[in-house]
N, C-alpha and C positions, 0 to 999 in steps of 0.2 A: 504494499500499499504505499503511495506517494504520500509524504507528510502533508502536503498542502491540499490533498484530496480526501482527508479524514477529519471528522468532526467528533469532539467529545461531548456526548449527549447525557442530560440528566434524565430526561423523559419526553415523551410525545403526547399531544392531545389532538384527536382527530375531528373534534367538533366544537372549536373554540367560538364563543359569541361576544367576547369582551375586549378582545386584543386587536382591534382594527374593524373596518367595514365588513359586513357579511359573515358568513361561516368561514372560520379560519382553520387551516391545520397548523397547530402551534408546536413549534420546536423549542424545548427549554434545554439550553446548552449548559454544560457543567463549568463551573469557575466564576469567581468575582473577586475583583480586587477592592471593592469598596467593603466597608464595615458598617452598614446601616443599623443603627440601634433598633429600628422597628422591623428588621427583615423578616419576612414571613416564610422564607425558604433558606433558612440557615444551612441546610444541607447542600446547597449548591456552591458554596463558597470555595471548597477545595478543588484545585485545578487539575490534580493529578489522578482523580477517581473519575467514575462515569464510564459510560459504554462508548467504544469506539465504532463508528459508522463511516463507511465509505460514501462519498457524495453520490455516486451512482445508486446505491442502496436506498438512501434518503429520497432522491428523486423518485424511484420506483414506488415508495411508500406513499408518497404525495400523489401521484398520478392515480392511484387507486380510488382517490376521493375527489378527483377534479370533476366529476359530473354533478356534484351537488355544491361544490366550493364556487365554481365559476357562475352558475346561474344565480347564486345568492348576492353576487358582487363582492364575494370574498376572495380568499387567497391563502398565502402562507405568512405566518409571523414567526420570526425568530426572537425568542426572549431568553430568559436565563435565571440566575446567574447574570453575567455580562457578556452578551454576544460578541462585541467587538474585540474582546480578547482573542477571538479565533477569526479575525478578519481575513487572514490569508487563505483559510479554507472555506470561508463563506463565499468568497469572489466566485470560484468555480461552481459552487451550488446555485448562486444566483444567475450565473451565465446560462446554466442549463435550464433554469425555471423560466428565464426569458424566451427560450426556444418554444415553450409551450403557452406563452402569453399569460403567465400566472402572476397575479399582483403580489408584490412582496413588501412586508412591513417589518421593521425592525424596533424592538422595544430596548431602549438603551438609555444609560445616564449621560451619555455624551462626554464623558470625562476622559477624553483621548486627544492627543495632539493630531492636527490635520495632516497626517503623512500622505504620500501618494497613494498607498493601499487604502488608507481610510477614505480618501476622496474617490477612489475607483469603487469602493463599495457603496458610498453615498449615491453615486451616479447610477448605480444598478438598483437602488432601493426606490420604491414608488412612495412610501410613507414612513415617517419616522414617528414612534411614540416616545417622546423625550421627556424623562423624568428630571423635572427640576427638583433637586434635593432640598436646597434652601437658597433664597435669593441673597442672603448676607454671608459673605465669604467665611467669617470667623465661626458663625453659627452652623454652617455647612460643614466645616471641618469638625466641629464637636459631634455633629449628628452622624455623619457617614465616613469620618476619617480622612477626608479631602476637602480642600477649599474648592470654590465653584467656578474658578476662572476658565477653565478648560470646557466645561459645559455650557458657559455663557458664550464663548467663542464658537463652540459648536452650533448652537442655536442661531447665532448671527450669520454663520456660514450658510446654514440651510436656507435662512431668509434670502440672503443675497444671491443664491443660485436658483431660487424659485422651487425649492423642495418642499412639499407639503408636510406639515407636522401636526400631531396633536400633543398638547402640553399636559403632563400629568404632575400633581404634587399631592403627597401624602399630607393629610391634615392631622397633625399630631398636637394634641392639647399641651400647651407649655413649651412647644418647640417651633412649631411653623404657623400657629394660628393667630399671632398678634396683628392687629390692625395695622400697625406701622410696617410690618414685613409684608403683609399681603397687599398694601398699597405699593410697596416697592416692587413687587412682583408684577402687580398690574402695569406699573409704569414701564417696566421692561418689556413686558408682553405687547404693549401698545407700539413698540418700535419694530416688532416683527411683522413681516408681510405676508407669511404663508402659513399662519396658524389657523387651522380650521376648526379645532375644538380644545376646550380646556376641560380636563377631567380632574375634579377634586376627589380625592380617594379617602374617605374618612378612616382614621387610624383604628384598627382592632387588633387583638392579642391572640387571634386564632392560630398563629404560628408558634406561640409560646411553647407548645409542647415538643417542637422540634429541637429547640435550644435544650430543654430539660432532658430529652431522650439522648442527646449527646453529652450529657453531664455538664452542660454550661448554664450559667446564670443568665436569665433573661435581661437585658439592660433597662428595659422600660417597665419593670415589674411594678412599679408605683405610679405608672401613668394610666388614666383612665381612658377607655375607648371614646372616640368622637361620637358626639350625638347629632341627631337631625338638626337640633338648634345650632350647633357648631357649624354644621355644613351651610345651612341658610344664611348665617351670619357672614360666612366667607363669601358666598356666593353673591350676596348683597354688596359687600366690598368690591368684588371683581366685576360687577356689572357695568355695562356701557362700554365694555370692549367691543371693538368691531370684529366679533367672532361668531360663528354660526350657533355654537352651543358652549354653555358651561353647565356641566352636569356631574352626577356623582355616580361612582361604580362601587359596588359592595364586594 
C-alpha cells in the first residue's frame, strides 16, 4: 500500500444527516492534534491507532450508497478527529470522488498552515464545516490547547477564494457564551463572504463516558450543559448577520 493512498479511519456512518446538506456518507478519521476540553470523541485523539483503509476500498464503500446520497443532495463528509492531519491521503480520495461527481464536505478546525497540499485539498472540497473554537486567541488556547490565528486565516482564505463554508461553534457555558465574545464572533463572521450557515452547537456532556472509560478525568466535569435559553440568547446576539440560517444542532 502506498503511504499516500491509505487513510487511518476511526469509523464510518452511511446515513449521516447533520454533517452537511442531504444524506451524507461520513468518514471519521483517526487522530487529532487539538485537546478540546469538551471533546465528545476523546477516543479519536491518538494518531497511531485506528483501521487502515486504502483509498480504492473507501471509494468502493461510498459508491454502494450513491443511489440515495446523490438524489438527496448529499455526498461525503470527512470528519474526525481532525481530517487535515491526513491531507496527503485525502487528496487522492477526493480526486477519485470527483470522477463520480460526489459532493465533498470537510469538517475541520482549520488550525493548519496554508501549505500547497492544504490548498490543493481546499480546491477539491465543495464545502467546509469550519469549527471556530473561540474567537479570542488566549481563551481559544485555554479551551483547546492552541490559539486561533491559523483557523482565522483559514476562514479568511476560504472567503477570499469563494469557497462555501458553514461555521460551527460549541456554546459552552462559562467559556464561549459571553456577550462580548459572541459579538466579536459576529463581527468577524460579518467580514466573510461565503458563510452559508452558522450552527450553534449547545454543549452537552454525553461524551464524558469515553473519557472515563479511558481512565481519564473529564475536564469540564463542573460545567452544566447549555440550555435552550442559552442557545436563544446566543442566537439573538448573532442575529442580523447576512447569512441564510443560524441554527442549533443536537
